[in-house]
C-alpha positions as CSV (number, residue, x, y, z in Angstrom):
1,X,22.4,-78.6,-52.8
2,X,21.0,-78.0,-49.3
3,X,21.7,-80.8,-46.9
4,X,19.2,-82.2,-44.4
5,X,21.3,-80.7,-41.5
6,X,20.7,-77.2,-43.0
7,X,16.9,-77.9,-43.1
8,X,16.7,-78.8,-39.4
9,X,14.5,-76.4,-37.4
10,X,13.2,-74.8,-40.6
11,X,9.5,-74.8,-41.3
12,X,8.0,-77.0,-44.0
13,X,7.0,-74.0,-46.1
14,X,10.5,-72.4,-45.7
15,X,12.2,-75.7,-46.6
16,X,10.1,-76.1,-49.7
17,X,11.0,-72.6,-50.7
18,X,14.7,-73.3,-50.2
19,X,14.5,-76.5,-52.3
20,X,12.7,-74.7,-55.1
21,X,15.3,-71.9,-55.0
22,X,18.2,-74.4,-55.1
23,X,16.5,-76.0,-58.1
24,X,16.6,-72.7,-59.8
25,X,20.3,-72.2,-58.9
26,X,19.7,-69.2,-56.5
27,X,22.4,-68.6,-53.7
28,X,22.5,-66.5,-50.5
29,X,19.2,-67.9,-49.2
30,X,18.2,-66.7,-45.7
31,X,17.1,-69.8,-43.9
32,X,15.9,-67.8,-40.8
33,X,12.7,-66.8,-42.5
34,X,13.7,-63.1,-42.6
35,X,14.3,-62.5,-38.9
36,X,17.8,-61.3,-39.3
37,X,18.4,-58.2,-41.5
38,X,21.3,-58.3,-43.8
39,X,23.2,-55.6,-42.0
40,X,23.1,-57.6,-38.7
41,X,24.5,-60.8,-40.1
42,X,27.6,-60.5,-38.0
43,X,25.7,-59.9,-34.7
44,X,25.8,-62.6,-32.1
45,X,22.8,-64.8,-32.6
46,X,21.7,-62.6,-35.5
47,X,18.7,-61.2,-33.6
48,X,17.9,-57.5,-32.7
49,X,15.6,-57.0,-29.8
50,X,12.3,-55.3,-30.6
51,X,12.1,-51.7,-29.6
52,X,15.9,-51.0,-29.6
53,X,18.0,-48.6,-31.5
54,X,21.2,-49.6,-33.3
55,X,23.2,-48.9,-30.1
56,X,21.1,-51.5,-28.2
57,X,19.3,-49.2,-25.8
58,X,15.6,-49.7,-25.5
59,X,13.4,-47.0,-27.2
60,X,10.9,-47.5,-24.4
61,X,13.4,-46.2,-21.7
62,X,12.8,-42.8,-20.3
63,X,14.8,-39.9,-21.5
64,X,17.8,-39.7,-19.2
65,X,17.4,-35.9,-19.2
66,X,13.6,-35.4,-19.7
67,X,12.2,-31.9,-20.0
68,X,9.9,-31.0,-17.2
69,X,6.4,-30.9,-18.8
70,X,4.5,-30.5,-15.5
71,X,3.7,-26.9,-16.2
72,X,3.8,-26.1,-12.5
73,X,4.9,-22.7,-11.5
74,X,7.0,-21.7,-8.4
75,X,5.9,-23.7,-5.3
76,X,3.7,-22.3,-2.6
77,X,5.9,-22.9,0.5
78,X,3.7,-21.1,3.1
79,X,6.5,-18.8,4.0
80,X,5.7,-15.2,4.9
81,X,8.5,-12.8,6.0
82,X,8.5,-9.9,8.4
83,X,9.7,-7.4,5.8
84,X,9.9,-4.1,7.6
85,X,9.4,-2.6,11.0
86,X,9.0,1.0,12.3
87,X,9.0,1.5,16.1
88,X,8.5,5.2,16.3
89,X,7.3,8.0,14.2
90,X,6.0,11.4,15.3
91,X,5.4,9.7,18.7
92,X,6.0,6.3,20.3
93,X,2.6,5.2,19.1
94,X,3.4,5.5,15.4
95,X,4.4,1.9,14.7
96,X,4.0,-0.7,12.0
97,X,5.1,-4.2,11.0
98,X,5.0,-5.0,7.3
99,X,4.6,-8.6,6.1
100,X,5.5,-9.9,2.6
101,X,4.4,-13.0,0.8
102,X,7.1,-14.1,-1.7
103,X,5.0,-17.0,-3.0
104,X,3.2,-17.2,-6.3
105,X,-0.1,-18.0,-4.5
106,X,-2.2,-16.2,-1.8
107,X,-1.7,-17.6,1.7
108,X,-4.3,-17.8,4.5
109,X,-3.4,-16.0,7.7
110,X,-6.4,-17.1,9.7
111,X,-5.4,-17.9,13.3
112,X,-1.9,-16.5,12.9
113,X,-0.4,-14.1,15.4
114,X,2.1,-11.3,15.2
115,X,3.9,-10.9,18.6
116,X,6.6,-8.7,20.1
117,X,9.2,-9.3,22.8
118,X,11.6,-6.7,24.4
119,X,15.3,-6.8,23.7
120,X,16.0,-9.8,25.9
121,X,12.4,-10.7,26.8
122,X,10.8,-14.1,27.0
123,X,7.1,-13.0,27.2
124,X,5.0,-12.4,24.1
125,X,2.9,-9.3,23.6
126,X,0.3,-9.7,20.8
127,X,0.5,-7.0,18.2
128,X,-2.2,-8.5,16.0
129,X,-4.3,-11.8,15.9
130,X,-5.5,-12.5,12.4
131,X,-9.1,-13.5,12.1
132,X,-10.4,-16.5,10.2
133,X,-10.5,-15.7,6.5
134,X,-7.6,-13.3,6.6
135,X,-5.1,-13.7,3.8
136,X,-2.1,-12.1,2.0
137,X,-2.1,-12.1,-1.8
138,X,0.8,-13.5,-3.8
139,X,4.0,-11.4,-3.9
140,X,2.2,-8.6,-1.9
141,X,2.7,-6.6,1.3
142,X,0.4,-6.4,4.3
143,X,0.9,-3.7,6.9
144,X,-0.1,-4.1,10.5
145,X,-0.2,-0.5,11.7
146,X,-1.1,1.4,14.8
147,X,-4.1,3.8,14.8
148,X,-1.7,6.7,15.0
149,X,0.4,5.6,12.1
150,X,-0.3,7.9,9.2
151,X,1.0,5.7,6.4
152,X,-0.9,2.9,4.6
153,X,-2.1,0.0,6.7
154,X,-4.2,-3.1,6.1
155,X,-5.1,-4.1,9.7
156,X,-4.7,-2.4,13.0
157,X,-2.0,-3.1,15.5
158,X,-3.0,-3.6,19.2
159,X,-0.7,-0.9,20.7
160,X,-3.0,1.6,22.4
161,X,-1.9,5.2,22.5
162,X,1.5,4.6,24.0
163,X,3.0,2.1,21.6
164,X,4.4,-1.4,22.2
165,X,7.7,-1.6,20.5
166,X,11.1,-0.1,21.5
167,X,14.0,0.6,19.2
168,X,15.5,-2.6,20.5
169,X,13.3,-5.7,20.4
170,X,12.2,-8.8,18.5
171,X,9.0,-9.7,16.5
172,X,7.7,-13.1,15.6
173,X,5.1,-14.4,13.3
174,X,3.3,-17.6,14.5
175,X,1.0,-19.7,12.4
176,X,-2.3,-21.3,13.4
177,X,-0.4,-24.5,14.4
178,X,1.8,-22.6,16.9
179,X,4.9,-22.8,14.7
180,X,7.2,-19.8,14.2
181,X,7.0,-18.8,10.5
182,X,9.5,-15.9,10.7
183,X,11.4,-13.7,13.2
184,X,13.2,-10.4,13.1
185,X,15.3,-9.1,15.9
186,X,16.7,-5.5,15.9
187,X,18.8,-3.2,18.0
188,X,21.0,-5.9,19.6
189,X,18.2,-8.1,20.7
190,X,18.8,-11.7,21.6
191,X,16.1,-14.3,22.1
192,X,13.7,-16.7,20.4
193,X,12.6,-14.2,17.8
194,X,16.1,-13.3,16.5
195,X,17.5,-15.2,13.5
196,X,21.3,-15.3,13.7
197,X,22.4,-11.8,14.8
198,X,19.9,-9.0,15.3
199,X,19.6,-6.2,12.7
200,X,20.3,-2.5,13.5
201,X,17.9,-0.2,15.3
202,X,15.2,1.6,13.4
203,X,15.5,5.4,13.7
204,X,12.7,7.8,14.4
205,X,10.5,8.0,11.3
206,X,12.7,5.3,9.7
207,X,12.6,1.6,9.7
208,X,14.6,-1.6,9.6
209,X,13.8,-3.9,6.8
210,X,15.0,-6.5,4.3
211,X,17.6,-5.4,1.9
212,X,15.4,-6.8,-0.8
213,X,11.8,-7.9,-0.3
214,X,11.5,-11.4,1.0
215,X,15.3,-11.9,1.4
216,X,15.7,-14.5,4.2
217,X,19.0,-16.4,4.9
218,X,18.0,-16.8,8.6
219,X,20.4,-14.0,9.7
220,X,18.7,-10.7,10.5
221,X,21.9,-8.7,10.4
222,X,22.8,-10.0,7.0
223,X,19.3,-9.8,5.5
224,X,18.3,-6.4,6.8
225,X,19.4,-2.7,6.9
226,X,18.3,0.5,8.4
227,X,16.2,2.9,6.3
228,X,16.0,6.6,7.2
229,X,12.6,6.7,5.6
230,X,10.1,3.9,5.8
231,X,8.3,2.3,2.8
232,X,5.2,0.8,4.4
233,X,3.2,-1.2,1.8
234,X,5.8,-0.8,-0.9
235,X,9.1,-2.3,-1.9
236,X,12.2,-1.7,0.2
237,X,14.3,-1.1,-2.9
């Protein structure tokens, strides 16, 4: 027989059901109205929080190691590197500077300037000022070459007929905000356009360039090597 104490806190309908069950001799009655599953009978309080698994963690919590579903490709950092330089071909006026865009997106070069300084110089000589609308495609090369340079070139270098660059010097790429984007010093140069230690000197008809296209650890000597034959507009490998 169920006592009055057992019925406290139980709804009227539930109580009537219990009484009826007792009258029929049934045992094992769940007075909680079905809130507690049989396998949780030993749990403290007998109640499982909604939305939790058996271990007690909420099923609504984020995956601790979620898969990146953003679908975004490699970032567009705005970085362009000075990839290769030749300072002398058949004559001193045969010069070029090759840029490389390692990003997965095209970058605007409008308002950017490519400048040169002598080995220990502090004064800029403009090699090329990019007009508005100029750009460099993703993972592509852009060659700034002198009129006398016989290789492929995309835009002309402002060097006249006597050339501007020596076998020792430094080149900087400055964006439209006046910030230095990249620098490459060669032939023992020291100055603002040298990253770490300068690379070697480019030989006649050869060049100094990145060991692999776009490689940039901010140390010219570590990133670059001397090539006996240039590869303007193509991979350095």
